[in-house]
ChimeraX commands (.cxc) that place a marker at each C-alpha (Angstrom):
marker #1 position 0.00,0.00,0.00 radius 0.5
marker #1 position 2.81,2.42,0.79 radius 0.5
marker #1 position 6.49,2.83,1.62 radius 0.5
marker #1 position 7.73,4.49,4.80 radius 0.5
marker #1 position 11.25,5.85,4.90 radius 0.5
marker #1 position 13.83,6.28,7.64 radius 0.5
marker #1 position 16.01,9.29,8.42 radius 0.5
marker #1 position 19.02,9.58,10.69 radius 0.5
marker #1 position 18.95,12.49,13.13 radius 0.5
marker #1 position 21.55,14.24,15.27 radius 0.5
marker #1 position 21.52,16.72,18.10 radius 0.5
marker #1 position 22.20,20.26,16.81 radius 0.5
marker #1 position 25.24,20.39,19.12 radius 0.5
marker #1 position 26.69,17.13,17.84 radius 0.5
marker #1 position 30.13,17.23,16.20 radius 0.5
marker #1 position 28.57,15.06,13.48 radius 0.5
marker #1 position 27.21,17.84,11.29 radius 0.5
marker #1 position 26.41,16.06,8.03 radius 0.5
marker #1 position 25.73,12.64,6.59 radius 0.5
marker #1 position 29.27,12.62,5.21 radius 0.5
marker #1 position 30.61,13.26,8.72 radius 0.5
marker #1 position 28.62,10.28,9.95 radius 0.5
marker #1 position 29.87,7.96,7.21 radius 0.5
marker #1 position 33.49,9.05,7.61 radius 0.5
marker #1 position 33.35,8.61,11.39 radius 0.5
marker #1 position 31.80,5.14,11.23 radius 0.5
marker #1 position 34.11,3.95,8.45 radius 0.5
marker #1 position 37.04,4.86,10.66 radius 0.5
marker #1 position 35.48,3.36,13.79 radius 0.5
marker #1 position 32.06,1.67,13.48 radius 0.5
marker #1 position 31.62,1.57,17.27 radius 0.5
marker #1 position 32.43,5.24,17.84 radius 0.5
marker #1 position 28.78,6.37,17.87 radius 0.5
marker #1 position 25.74,4.89,19.58 radius 0.5
marker #1 position 22.68,4.63,17.33 radius 0.5
marker #1 position 19.23,4.71,18.90 radius 0.5
marker #1 position 16.34,3.09,17.07 radius 0.5
marker #1 position 13.14,1.12,17.61 radius 0.5
marker #1 position 11.84,-1.37,18.26 radius 0.5
marker #1 position 14.22,-4.34,17.97 radius 0.5
marker #1 position 17.52,-5.48,16.56 radius 0.5
marker #1 position 16.65,-6.62,13.05 radius 0.5
marker #1 position 13.69,-4.24,12.77 radius 0.5
marker #1 position 12.97,-2.37,9.55 radius 0.5
marker #1 position 14.62,0.73,11.00 radius 0.5
marker #1 position 17.75,-1.23,11.91 radius 0.5
marker #1 position 17.88,-2.78,8.43 radius 0.5
marker #1 position 17.42,0.62,6.77 radius 0.5
marker #1 position 20.35,2.08,8.70 radius 0.5
marker #1 position 22.57,-0.96,8.22 radius 0.5
marker #1 position 21.89,-1.17,4.50 radius 0.5
marker #1 position 22.94,2.44,4.00 radius 0.5
marker #1 position 26.05,2.18,6.13 radius 0.5
marker #1 position 27.12,-1.12,4.57 radius 0.5
marker #1 position 26.82,0.47,1.12 radius 0.5
marker #1 position 29.04,3.30,2.38 radius 0.5
marker #1 position 31.72,0.82,3.44 radius 0.5
marker #1 position 31.01,0.62,7.17 radius 0.5
marker #1 position 31.48,-2.68,9.03 radius 0.5
marker #1 position 27.88,-3.04,10.22 radius 0.5
marker #1 position 28.70,-5.94,12.54 radius 0.5
marker #1 position 30.48,-3.48,14.82 radius 0.5
marker #1 position 27.76,-0.83,15.04 radius 0.5
marker #1 position 26.58,0.11,18.54 radius 0.5
marker #1 position 22.80,-0.23,18.36 radius 0.5
marker #1 position 20.64,0.88,21.30 radius 0.5
marker #1 position 17.03,-0.29,21.11 radius 0.5
marker #1 position 14.07,1.73,22.39 radius 0.5
marker #1 position 10.44,0.65,22.42 radius 0.5
marker #1 position 9.36,3.67,20.35 radius 0.5
marker #1 position 10.93,6.06,17.86 radius 0.5
marker #1 position 10.05,9.07,20.03 radius 0.5
marker #1 position 11.98,7.63,22.99 radius 0.5
marker #1 position 15.03,7.15,20.80 radius 0.5
marker #1 position 14.85,10.75,19.60 radius 0.5
marker #1 position 14.38,12.07,23.15 radius 0.5
marker #1 position 17.37,10.00,24.33 radius 0.5
marker #1 position 19.47,11.55,21.56 radius 0.5
marker #1 position 18.32,15.04,22.52 radius 0.5
marker #1 position 19.39,14.30,26.09 radius 0.5
marker #1 position 22.81,13.03,25.05 radius 0.5
marker #1 position 22.15,9.41,26.01 radius 0.5
marker #1 position 22.79,8.20,22.45 radius 0.5
marker #1 position 24.76,9.97,19.74 radius 0.5
marker #1 position 22.34,9.70,16.83 radius 0.5
marker #1 position 18.84,8.39,16.26 radius 0.5
marker #1 position 17.15,6.63,13.35 radius 0.5
marker #1 position 13.39,6.88,12.90 radius 0.5
marker #1 position 10.66,7.33,10.33 radius 0.5
marker #1 position 10.32,10.70,8.64 radius 0.5
marker #1 position 7.06,11.46,10.44 radius 0.5
marker #1 position 8.64,10.79,13.84 radius 0.5
marker #1 position 11.06,13.67,13.53 radius 0.5
marker #1 position 8.76,16.40,12.20 radius 0.5
marker #1 position 7.83,18.06,15.50 radius 0.5
marker #1 position 11.41,18.29,16.76 radius 0.5
marker #1 position 12.69,19.46,13.37 radius 0.5
marker #1 position 10.13,22.24,13.38 radius 0.5
marker #1 position 11.25,23.19,16.89 radius 0.5
marker #1 position 14.90,23.15,15.84 radius 0.5
marker #1 position 15.88,20.66,18.54 radius 0.5
marker #1 position 17.21,18.02,16.11 radius 0.5
marker #1 position 18.56,17.96,12.57 radius 0.5
marker #1 position 18.72,15.37,9.83 radius 0.5
marker #1 position 21.89,13.85,8.43 radius 0.5
marker #1 position 20.29,11.92,5.58 radius 0.5
marker #1 position 17.18,9.98,4.60 radius 0.5
marker #1 position 16.27,6.87,2.64 radius 0.5
marker #1 position 13.81,7.88,-0.11 radius 0.5
marker #1 position 15.04,7.27,-3.67 radius 0.5
marker #1 position 14.82,11.05,-4.18 radius 0.5
marker #1 position 14.55,14.09,-1.95 radius 0.5
marker #1 position 11.32,14.79,-0.14 radius 0.5
marker #1 position 9.57,18.16,-0.15 radius 0.5
marker #1 position 8.62,20.39,2.75 radius 0.5
marker #1 position 10.64,20.17,5.95 radius 0.5
marker #1 position 12.90,17.48,4.44 radius 0.5
marker #1 position 13.61,19.37,1.21 radius 0.5
marker #1 position 17.18,20.19,2.30 radius 0.5
marker #1 position 17.89,16.68,3.58 radius 0.5
marker #1 position 20.12,14.76,1.13 radius 0.5
marker #1 position 19.38,11.19,0.24 radius 0.5
marker #1 position 22.06,8.67,1.13 radius 0.5
marker #1 position 22.62,8.05,-2.57 radius 0.5
marker #1 position 23.64,11.70,-2.90 radius 0.5
marker #1 position 26.14,11.10,-0.10 radius 0.5
marker #1 position 27.71,8.10,-1.82 radius 0.5
marker #1 position 25.77,5.29,-0.16 radius 0.5
marker #1 position 23.77,3.88,-3.05 radius 0.5
marker #1 position 21.33,1.70,-1.15 radius 0.5
marker #1 position 17.57,1.74,-0.96 radius 0.5
marker #1 position 15.18,0.18,1.50 radius 0.5
marker #1 position 11.72,1.06,2.76 radius 0.5
marker #1 position 9.60,-0.09,5.64 radius 0.5
marker #1 position 6.83,-1.18,3.32 radius 0.5
marker #1 position 3.25,-1.61,4.49 radius 0.5
marker #1 position 0.87,-4.10,2.93 radius 0.5
marker #1 position -1.88,-6.58,3.58 radius 0.5
marker #1 position -1.52,-10.36,3.69 radius 0.5
marker #1 position -3.94,-13.26,3.86 radius 0.5
marker #1 position -3.93,-17.03,4.38 radius 0.5
marker #1 position -1.80,-18.86,1.83 radius 0.5
marker #1 position -4.74,-20.91,0.53 radius 0.5
marker #1 position -6.93,-17.90,-0.31 radius 0.5
marker #1 position -8.64,-18.39,-3.69 radius 0.5
marker #1 position -8.05,-16.35,-6.84 radius 0.5
marker #1 position -11.57,-14.79,-6.69 radius 0.5
marker #1 position -10.89,-13.77,-3.08 radius 0.5
marker #1 position -7.55,-12.27,-4.09 radius 0.5
marker #1 position -9.25,-10.33,-6.88 radius 0.5
marker #1 position -11.96,-9.06,-4.53 radius 0.5
marker #1 position -9.58,-7.75,-1.87 radius 0.5
marker #1 position -7.19,-6.42,-4.48 radius 0.5
marker #1 position -10.01,-4.27,-5.86 radius 0.5
marker #1 position -10.97,-3.12,-2.35 radius 0.5
marker #1 position -7.45,-1.89,-1.60 radius 0.5
marker #1 position -7.05,-0.40,-5.08 radius 0.5
marker #1 position -10.16,1.68,-4.37 radius 0.5
marker #1 position -8.72,2.79,-1.03 radius 0.5
marker #1 position -5.53,3.85,-2.79 radius 0.5
marker #1 position -7.58,6.20,-4.98 radius 0.5
marker #1 position -9.50,7.75,-2.09 radius 0.5
marker #1 position -8.63,11.39,-1.41 radius 0.5
marker #1 position -8.75,10.81,2.34 radius 0.5
marker #1 position -6.06,8.15,1.95 radius 0.5
marker #1 position -3.96,10.61,-0.03 radius 0.5
marker #1 position -4.30,13.18,2.75 radius 0.5
marker #1 position -3.20,10.65,5.37 radius 0.5
marker #1 position -0.18,9.72,3.26 radius 0.5
marker #1 position 0.88,13.36,2.98 radius 0.5
marker #1 position 0.33,13.90,6.70 radius 0.5
marker #1 position 2.57,11.01,7.71 radius 0.5
marker #1 position 5.13,11.51,4.91 radius 0.5
marker #1 position 4.69,8.09,3.35 radius 0.5
marker #1 position 4.93,7.25,-0.32 radius 0.5
marker #1 position 1.80,5.65,-1.77 radius 0.5
marker #1 position 2.94,2.64,-3.75 radius 0.5
marker #1 position -0.01,0.39,-4.49 radius 0.5
marker #1 position 0.97,-2.98,-5.91 radius 0.5
marker #1 position -1.36,-5.75,-6.98 radius 0.5
marker #1 position -0.94,-9.25,-5.61 radius 0.5
marker #1 position 1.48,-10.55,-8.22 radius 0.5
marker #1 position 3.48,-7.31,-8.20 radius 0.5
marker #1 position 3.75,-7.56,-4.42 radius 0.5
marker #1 position 4.99,-11.15,-4.55 radius 0.5
marker #1 position 7.65,-10.17,-7.11 radius 0.5
marker #1 position 8.66,-7.20,-4.97 radius 0.5
marker #1 position 9.10,-9.44,-1.93 radius 0.5
marker #1 position 10.95,-12.09,-3.93 radius 0.5
marker #1 position 13.36,-9.45,-5.26 radius 0.5
marker #1 position 13.90,-8.13,-1.73 radius 0.5
marker #1 position 14.55,-11.57,-0.26 radius 0.5
marker #1 position 18.16,-11.92,-1.39 radius 0.5
marker #1 position 19.40,-8.47,-0.29 radius 0.5
marker #1 position 17.70,-8.80,3.11 radius 0.5
marker #1 position 19.16,-12.25,3.75 radius 0.5
marker #1 position 22.59,-10.96,2.80 radius 0.5
marker #1 position 22.26,-8.03,5.19 radius 0.5
marker #1 position 20.95,-10.18,8.04 radius 0.5
marker #1 position 23.91,-12.50,7.51 radius 0.5
marker #1 position 26.34,-9.58,7.69 radius 0.5
marker #1 position 24.63,-8.46,10.90 radius 0.5
marker #1 position 25.02,-12.01,12.29 radius 0.5
marker #1 position 21.26,-12.26,12.69 radius 0.5
marker #1 position 20.97,-15.11,10.19 radius 0.5
marker #1 position 23.17,-18.07,9.33 radius 0.5
marker link #1:1,2 radius 0.2
marker link #1:2,3 radius 0.2
marker link #1:3,4 radius 0.2
marker link #1:4,5 radius 0.2
marker link #1:5,6 radius 0.2
marker link #1:6,7 radius 0.2
marker link #1:7,8 radius 0.2
marker link #1:8,9 radius 0.2
marker link #1:9,10 radius 0.2
marker link #1:10,11 radius 0.2
marker link #1:11,12 radius 0.2
marker link #1:12,13 radius 0.2
marker link #1:13,14 radius 0.2
marker link #1:14,15 radius 0.2
marker link #1:15,16 radius 0.2
marker link #1:16,17 radius 0.2
marker link #1:17,18 radius 0.2
marker link #1:18,19 radius 0.2
marker link #1:19,20 radius 0.2
marker link #1:20,21 radius 0.2
marker link #1:21,22 radius 0.2
marker link #1:22,23 radius 0.2
marker link #1:23,24 radius 0.2
marker link #1:24,25 radius 0.2
marker link #1:25,26 radius 0.2
marker link #1:26,27 radius 0.2
marker link #1:27,28 radius 0.2
marker link #1:28,29 radius 0.2
marker link #1:29,30 radius 0.2
marker link #1:30,31 radius 0.2
marker link #1:31,32 radius 0.2
marker link #1:32,33 radius 0.2
marker link #1:33,34 radius 0.2
marker link #1:34,35 radius 0.2
marker link #1:35,36 radius 0.2
marker link #1:36,37 radius 0.2
marker link #1:37,38 radius 0.2
marker link #1:38,39 radius 0.2
marker link #1:39,40 radius 0.2
marker link #1:40,41 radius 0.2
marker link #1:41,42 radius 0.2
marker link #1:42,43 radius 0.2
marker link #1:43,44 radius 0.2
marker link #1:44,45 radius 0.2
marker link #1:45,46 radius 0.2
marker link #1:46,47 radius 0.2
marker link #1:47,48 radius 0.2
marker link #1:48,49 radius 0.2
marker link #1:49,50 radius 0.2
marker link #1:50,51 radius 0.2
marker link #1:51,52 radius 0.2
marker link #1:52,53 radius 0.2
marker link #1:53,54 radius 0.2
marker link #1:54,55 radius 0.2
marker link #1:55,56 radius 0.2
marker link #1:56,57 radius 0.2
marker link #1:57,58 radius 0.2
marker link #1:58,59 radius 0.2
marker link #1:59,60 radius 0.2
marker link #1:60,61 radius 0.2
marker link #1:61,62 radius 0.2
marker link #1:62,63 radius 0.2
marker link #1:63,64 radius 0.2
marker link #1:64,65 radius 0.2
marker link #1:65,66 radius 0.2
marker link #1:66,67 radius 0.2
marker link #1:67,68 radius 0.2
marker link #1:68,69 radius 0.2
marker link #1:69,70 radius 0.2
marker link #1:70,71 radius 0.2
marker link #1:71,72 radius 0.2
marker link #1:72,73 radius 0.2
marker link #1:73,74 radius 0.2
marker link #1:74,75 radius 0.2
marker link #1:75,76 radius 0.2
marker link #1:76,77 radius 0.2
marker link #1:77,78 radius 0.2
marker link #1:78,79 radius 0.2
marker link #1:79,80 radius 0.2
marker link #1:80,81 radius 0.2
marker link #1:81,82 radius 0.2
marker link #1:82,83 radius 0.2
marker link #1:83,84 radius 0.2
marker link #1:84,85 radius 0.2
marker link #1:85,86 radius 0.2
marker link #1:86,87 radius 0.2
marker link #1:87,88 radius 0.2
marker link #1:88,89 radius 0.2
marker link #1:89,90 radius 0.2
marker link #1:90,91 radius 0.2
marker link #1:91,92 radius 0.2
marker link #1:92,93 radius 0.2
marker link #1:93,94 radius 0.2
marker link #1:94,95 radius 0.2
marker link #1:95,96 radius 0.2
marker link #1:96,97 radius 0.2
marker link #1:97,98 radius 0.2
marker link #1:98,99 radius 0.2
marker link #1:99,100 radius 0.2
marker link #1:100,101 radius 0.2
marker link #1:101,102 radius 0.2
marker link #1:102,103 radius 0.2
marker link #1:103,104 radius 0.2
marker link #1:104,105 radius 0.2
marker link #1:105,106 radius 0.2
marker link #1:106,107 radius 0.2
marker link #1:107,108 radius 0.2
marker link #1:108,109 radius 0.2
marker link #1:109,110 radius 0.2
marker link #1:110,111 radius 0.2
marker link #1:111,112 radius 0.2
marker link #1:112,113 radius 0.2
marker link #1:113,114 radius 0.2
marker link #1:114,115 radius 0.2
marker link #1:115,116 radius 0.2
marker link #1:116,117 radius 0.2
marker link #1:117,118 radius 0.2
marker link #1:118,119 radius 0.2
marker link #1:119,120 radius 0.2
marker link #1:120,121 radius 0.2
marker link #1:121,122 radius 0.2
marker link #1:122,123 radius 0.2
marker link #1:123,124 radius 0.2
marker link #1:124,125 radius 0.2
marker link #1:125,126 radius 0.2
marker link #1:126,127 radius 0.2
marker link #1:127,128 radius 0.2
marker link #1:128,129 radius 0.2
marker link #1:129,130 radius 0.2
marker link #1:130,131 radius 0.2
marker link #1:131,132 radius 0.2
marker link #1:132,133 radius 0.2
marker link #1:133,134 radius 0.2
marker link #1:134,135 radius 0.2
marker link #1:135,136 radius 0.2
marker link #1:136,137 radius 0.2
marker link #1:137,138 radius 0.2
marker link #1:138,139 radius 0.2
marker link #1:139,140 radius 0.2
marker link #1:140,141 radius 0.2
marker link #1:141,142 radius 0.2
marker link #1:142,143 radius 0.2
marker link #1:143,144 radius 0.2
marker link #1:144,145 radius 0.2
marker link #1:145,146 radius 0.2
marker link #1:146,147 radius 0.2
marker link #1:147,148 radius 0.2
marker link #1:148,149 radius 0.2
marker link #1:149,150 radius 0.2
marker link #1:150,151 radius 0.2
marker link #1:151,152 radius 0.2
marker link #1:152,153 radius 0.2
marker link #1:153,154 radius 0.2
marker link #1:154,155 radius 0.2
marker link #1:155,156 radius 0.2
marker link #1:156,157 radius 0.2
marker link #1:157,158 radius 0.2
marker link #1:158,159 radius 0.2
marker link #1:159,160 radius 0.2
marker link #1:160,161 radius 0.2
marker link #1:161,162 radius 0.2
marker link #1:162,163 radius 0.2
marker link #1:163,164 radius 0.2
marker link #1:164,165 radius 0.2
marker link #1:165,166 radius 0.2
marker link #1:166,167 radius 0.2
marker link #1:167,168 radius 0.2
marker link #1:168,169 radius 0.2
marker link #1:169,170 radius 0.2
marker link #1:170,171 radius 0.2
marker link #1:171,172 radius 0.2
marker link #1:172,173 radius 0.2
marker link #1:173,174 radius 0.2
marker link #1:174,175 radius 0.2
marker link #1:175,176 radius 0.2
marker link #1:176,177 radius 0.2
marker link #1:177,178 radius 0.2
marker link #1:178,179 radius 0.2
marker link #1:179,180 radius 0.2
marker link #1:180,181 radius 0.2
marker link #1:181,182 radius 0.2
marker link #1:182,183 radius 0.2
marker link #1:183,184 radius 0.2
marker link #1:184,185 radius 0.2
marker link #1:185,186 radius 0.2
marker link #1:186,187 radius 0.2
marker link #1:187,188 radius 0.2
marker link #1:188,189 radius 0.2
marker link #1:189,190 radius 0.2
marker link #1:190,191 radius 0.2
marker link #1:191,192 radius 0.2
marker link #1:192,193 radius 0.2
marker link #1:193,194 radius 0.2
marker link #1:194,195 radius 0.2
marker link #1:195,196 radius 0.2
marker link #1:196,197 radius 0.2
marker link #1:197,198 radius 0.2
marker link #1:198,199 radius 0.2
marker link #1:199,200 radius 0.2
marker link #1:200,201 radius 0.2
marker link #1:201,202 radius 0.2
marker link #1:202,203 radius 0.2
marker link #1:203,204 radius 0.2
marker link #1:204,205 radius 0.2
marker link #1:205,206 radius 0.2
view
């Protein structure tokens, strides 16, 4: 139904001023900065960060990951100096960005966002050519029939065209990306290899 992207944030007083600073620092010493994120090791946020940093040449096995049970707690911890940087969805950082209490180092969309993130470079611009989204979709039992698939596919296609859905997507800074059933299966199949490779590098999968 849609893709949700992750940004990496820093305290305005942090010596890490840009995404390039972050990459250079972690390439030199992957454990030199603590990274707050939610809500588990191996979560979509963790994978988004690791995929970017691995593409930049960082040894992701040595990253210092600190897990919080919500994105807001990770951002607050960073603001208080308890972790060095924080990774969270774009919508999670809006309030603090507007208040000027945090700043972004880079984000994961394939191209720059508009609005408050218009000046935030993508990681590809910073030399880390990797892409990953925390996608959101709908699944069903594996033995669902073709007519049932067609019915629900049409239901969600109609939702995707609803103006209220568009407004919600803009509000929460997500990218509407409706895919039909077969397109979704292909998308997941194509993602399977890169994710397994990353999980292996993170020592979360053998």
